[in-house]
N, C-alpha and C positions, 0 to 999 in steps of 0.2 A: 367452572374453570374458564377464564375469562378468553375470549377467542383473538385477544392482541396479547401480544408478550409472553405466551405461555409454551415456550419453543417445545422444550424436552416435557410438558404436559400431555400436548399433541403426542409428540412423537414417542411416549410411551402408551398411548390409548392405539396408535396403530400402529406400529413395529417395535412390540416394546424387547424383542431375542435380537434385536438386528444390533450389530456394532455401530456405535454412534462416535466413538474418542479411541483412539487409540495413544499414549503419552509415551511418546518415545523414549522419554530420558528414565523412565520408571518402567515403560516396557508392560505395566497395564492397557488394561481395552475395557472398556464400560458400554452397556450397551446404552439404549435409549429410557431402559426403566430404571438402569443405576443412575444413570445421569441426571434422571429428574428427581431421584431421591435425596440426591444430592446438592440440587435445586431447593427442592422442597424444606431441606435443614437449614440449609446457610441464609434462606429468606426468611425462615420463621427464626434464626438468631438474631438476622441483622434486624429484623422489627420487633423482637421482645427488647433482646438485651443495646441493644446501638438506640433502638428507634428509630428506625430510618420508614420514612414514611412515600407516598408517592411524589415524585417530583425531585424527593433528595437525590444529592450525589454521592455515593461509593468510589473512590479512584483507588487506583492499582498501580504497583512500581515493582511489577513482577516479571520476568520471562516467561517465551511461552509454554503452557503447559495446561494442563487440564484442569488449578485452578483459576486459569484467568477466564475461560469458557463458563468453570462454576459461575463466577461474579457474577456475568452478563447474564445469564440465563436465569439467578438468583432476584437482580436488577426488575430484570425482566415482569420474572411474579408480583412484585411490589409494586411494579411503575417507577422505582427507582430509576438515576441516569446513573448507569457505569461511565466514569472518565477514565480510559486506560491513558497512563501516564509513560513519555519518552522515558525509562529507565537511563540512556546515557547521558542525558544532563544534568549539571552542576546541578549539587544543593541547592545552589541558591536561583537556579533556575528553575527548577521542579517547586519551592516556597513561594514561587513567583505564580506558577500555575494551579497552584492548590490555594491561593488567595485569590485567585481572578474564579476557582469555578467552588470554592467555598464547600469542600466534599464532609458530607456528618463519618464516614468511616475512610481508611485508608489501609488497604490489604498489602504486604510486601516482600521480598524475599531477604534471608540475611544479608543477600550478596551485596544490600544498598541498604542495610540498617547504618553504618556508619554514619554515609552523608546524611541521610533521613534525623539518626540523633541529633545533628547538628541543629537542623528547625525545628523539630517535634514541639518544643516546648511554647516556642510562637506562631502555632497556628489555631486560633480560636477556635474555628468552625469544627474541627477535628476533635468528636467525643469518642473517637474509638480507633487504637490502630489494633492491626492484626498483622502477626507473624506468621508466615509458613512453615519456616524452618527456624534453628538455631534460636538464640535466645529473646531477641527480639526489644525496640528499647522500652525502658521504663514503664510501668502500666499497661505495656502491650499484650492483647488475647493472643493465645495460641490458635492455630487455623486448625487443629484435632476438635478442640472446643467447638469451634462456631460449627463442624459437621458433626457432631455428637449428639444433636438435639433429634425429635419426633421428625418421623417424615410425613404429617399428613401433606396433606392439599394446599399449594397457599396461592393465591389470585386476589389481581387488583380489578371485579369487575366494573369500576367508573374509565377505567383504558380505555383512552380514545385514539386513534391511530396516528392522529397529529402530535400527539405524546411524544416529547424524547426520550429514545432510548439512550444513548450514548451522548457523547461528547468528542469528536475527534479531531485533535491539530492539526491544522496547516503548517507546512513546511515553508511561513517566510522567512525571509531573506534579512529582517530587520523589523526592529521592536518586538512586542512578546508577541506568541505564534497566535492565532484566532481560533477559539472550539470552535468547529461545527457542528451545528445542531443536525443530528440524525434521530430525522421521527422512524416509527413502526410503520407510516406508510412509508416512506423514503427506503425503508427497507425490503419491504413488501414487493414495491415495484422495480427495486433493482434485483430482487431474485427473481423474481418474474420474467424479468429480461433474460435475466440469467440462463436460466434454464429453459425457454424456448430456443435460444440461440447452441446451449453447448451442454446441459446436465441431462444425465438420466440416476436412476434411484442404484443402481447396481454401481456406482463409481466409487473412487477411493481417490481422493486427494492428499496429497503433503502440504501442510498449512509450514513455511519456514521465515517466511516474511512476519516480523511483527507482530503481533495481536495489538498494537498500539495504532497500526494503521489500516486505512482503510483495505489496502492489500494484505495485509491477514485477515482481518475483518470478515471482510466483506465482501472478496472476490470470487471465493468458492467456498469459504469456511461455513460459514449463516446459511447461503445457499442451499449446498448442501446436506445440512442439517436440518433443513427445510424440509429438506425431499424423500432423508428415510436414507441418505449415504453415509460412509465413512471419511472419517478427516482422522489424519494419522498429523499429529503436532508435533513438531521437535522443535528443541530449546532455543538452540540456535543454528546459524548457518554450518555447515560442512560439505562443501562437495560430495566427501568420501563417504561420510554416514549417508547424505542423500541417495545415493547409487545403492549402498545397502540397504535404504528402508523403501525407496522401488522393488525392489530386487523379495525380498522380505515379505511384503502387503501387498505385491501384485498390485500397484498404484496404478491406475487408467490413465490421469490426466492430472497435470499440475502447471501454476503459474510461477513464472519467473519474469526480472527484467534481463535486458540482455547479458549483464557482465554475470550475473552467476550460470547463465547458458555456457559465456564462455570459458568461466572455471571448472563447469563439469565435462566441458571438451579437454581442458588439459589437465585432467587428472589421470595419474598411473592406471588407475582401471578402468575408466569410461570405456574402452575398445573391447572388453571380455564382459563387462556389465549387461546383465541380462534384462533390456525392455522391452521384450516383448509382449508384458501387457499394458501398456502404456498406447494407448488410441488415438490420443493429440498431448500437444506443449501446447500454452499458449504465453506470449510475449507478449511486454506491457512496459510504459511508462516510457522508452523512448523507441525509434525507428529499430527492426530487426535484421543485420545487413545479411546481403543473400550469400555472402561468404561463409556467413558464419551458418545458414542452413542449409547450404551443402556440405560444408565439411562436418555436420551432423550427422545429413542423413549419408553422407558415403561410407559411415559406418553404424546407423541402425535407422533403418528406415521407418521415422516415426515423422509425421505431420504437422507441421506448424501453421497454429492459428497466433493471429496479432490483434491484439486488447485495445482497447485506452477509458479512461476513466479520472477520473479524481477526488479529494475528499467532499468535495461540496456538490457533488452530483451522481455520485455513487463511482463505483469500480465499471461496472457494466455500461458505457457507456456509446461503445462503438464494436465492430468485430469483425474478424476478416475472417472467412475458413483457408485452409491451406491452400484449396487449389487452384488462389488467388495470391501464395505466398512469395513468387518469383516472379509475376507477371506487373501485380502491384509493388513490386520492392518499397517500403520507406513509407507506405498508406497505412492509416490505422484501421481503416475499412468504410462501411458505412454504418449511418445511426443505429443502433439496436430499437427492435419494434418500436417500443412507448417512448421514445427520444424525437425532441425534434430538433436540426441544426442547421444553421448556417455560418457563411462568412461574411464581415461585413466592414464597411472601410465609415467614410467620414458622414456623422449624423446615422450611424445605423443602417445605412443601405447596404443591401445585398450587391457583391463586387461579382461580377462578370466571372465563367468556372473560368478555372485557368491564375486567377490574379490572385493576390495572397491581399488577408486580411485577419481581423481578429475573428475566431472561433466565440458565437453564442451558440449555447442552449436552452431546450424549454422542454418540459415535461412533467410527469409526478414524481420521478424520483429525484427531483432537488431535494436538497438540504431545506431547513426552517428557519438559517441565516445563519448568522454568530451569537454565539453565549453572548450577552450585555455589552453589545457592541450595533444598536442599532445602526451608527452612521457607516461604518464596514456594512452591514447587509443591505443596507439602503442605494450605496454605493455598485453592489457586484450585480442589480438588478435595475435593470431601467424599466420603463412603465408598462411596457407589453409584455413581462414576465420573461423575458429572457436574461438570462444568464452569462457573466461576459467571464471568459475565462481567463482572460490573458495570455491564453497561444494563439500563435501568430502561424494562419494556417491556409492553404489551397482544396479546391475542388477539382474532380477533374469531367469530362463530359460524360462519361459512367458513373457517376456521386459516388466517387472512392474518393473520403479524406487524407490529406496528409497534413502532416505538421510541422511549418516550416522551423516554428523556434520558439522560445518562451521571448514575450515582449521583452524580459526584461535581460535574456540572454542577447539580442539584437543589439551590434554595436554601430555607429556610421565611423564609414573609413573618406574620407575625401566625398562628403559626401555622397557616398551610396550607401544604401543597408548590405550590410554583412549579414548570414545565419550564419551563428559556428555548427550549428546540426550540420549544414548542407558539407561544410571542410571535415568535419569527421567523419562522415559518410565516405567522404573518399580517400581519408587516411587509412580507415580499417583496410580498404583493399590493399595497405602496404604489406610486403609480407615480413618487413623489419618491425610492423606495429601490432602490439597484442591490446593494449586499452590506450585510446588519447582523448583528452578534452581541448577546447579552443574556448578563450576568454579573451576580450579588448581589454587594452589597456594605451593610455595615454600617450598621444604620439604630436610633437612642437608641429609638424606640418599637416600632418590627415587629419588630424583629432582623436582617432582611436586607430590603432591595431590591432592583429590580432596576435595573442602568443598560442603556442602549440603544447601541449603536456603531453609528453608517449612517456608510455610502457612496452617495452622492450617483448619482442614474441619472445620464447625460453630458447633460449642455446641462440639467440643471433644478436645482433651489435648496430643499434639505430643511430645514423647518422646523421648530425640535423640538415646539414648542408644536404646531405645526396638526397632527403627527404623532403625538402624547401624547392629542389629541383624538380625533382618527381610532379609535385603539387605545382609548378610552374605549368606543366603540359599537360594540366586537368582543368586548371580554373583557371578567371581569370584574375588578374593581376592583382585589382585592390583585394580579392577575397586570399589571397596568400600570406598566410602570416608573414611576421615579421623575426618573428624570433620562436626558434623548437628548442623546447628542455628535457631533455630522458631524465623519466623520473624512477624509483623504484615501485613504488604505486599511488594512486589517485585517492584523495579521500574521498569515502562512500559515505551516504546514509544507511540507515538501516533496511534500506529497500534495496541497496544496490544500487542507485544512483549516486551521479558521480557531484560532489556537492564544489562547485562551481565557487561559489561567495569561498571558501576556504583557497582556491586556487586564486583568486583573484589579489587576494590578499598577501600571496607570494612574491606577485611580481616586483 
């Protein structure tokens, strides 16, 4: 057995009868031994029938489920590279990513067959299509056949920690998304950071974030399955179903960005739900409002932790314990054990505490650049090995870091830098505001001014003029948006983050 990549082989050796995965959609439960047998069977088929070898790519276009993990673990046994694709993309976008990464095999769900069928004939690199259900595109192989072979141990002894385990796409706002090369070394160090700061072997988590995101695959899923814990996989996000899963499986911890926490809070069953098994919650992706913490804890005494990460450096970059959640509200915490962090200004010089600059990172959990994009890889890392995140941040005297905003979200109004995240933090305190987002828009006099999009609190009416008056009492004049638009909902990514580029197009 290779010491690199064979997660389920190791799991079957150390804790074969422990429950590794619960597939919420089917209700099936899988021990580590059973997961290992599935990975061996799939790896055998990929190798013998599809010709997959070390370094070859295997793409997936599937909802969350045990099958997505089967592909990841089978690829690890072969030294192949999993390419989980965003199933929300248009078929032409999927075609571009397939052409970019040239997978030998594509595994997909019936729900995505119509779109894939329109592009399948022109994808020269793909020698095998595998459908999980339904009829499949012409010539496609049924998933059951791929899993029906022998379960003899499969491993790639020449696999190196620097080999790429999977390609995860960044959420770029323009052009073709970049594929970050996620090595076995990167996953191992991210797992170690996560275990040091958060995990226990008896933990049970829920993975509801899509497994094509680092937030789905690497926040808790792979770290916990490395440790011997249990991962409940939800097919798609649903707050009511989430509450049911927490109760039924006695979930001990899970991750969300703030928006799903707000959805859970607003669900009719929230107050009566039994969350007594949960030892902590982790929020990331955006600052967690103190008001939301207080609203949760008024009903359920559950500690909140704050985390921070990114596709290119792993999700376990910063963390902050619940004891600081209120006193250090808005902070992402301190760098995790094996992460170096700085806030820098001109010429990459560190700025004094309290001043805003770019957050840069260094350490062994960094990715290995972008797939077939040496220019972008070089641009992201400086000569001293610091990865430039594109996030604007500051650090206080106690070493706690605060994300001020993304560089791309900052706009300049009358010569002053305006950080939308700061305005959104204030807006969330208004009782009529359930969700909000602020973007910059062109202005003939000031260059740019803010436009706030507001989703009202259920049962309340958001008055744009009243909200603007309220903001003027709490913010400098140049920060106050010039327009408030009340909307039914905000466009969200698969992770629950607001898609500001979509809002900018609405202006």
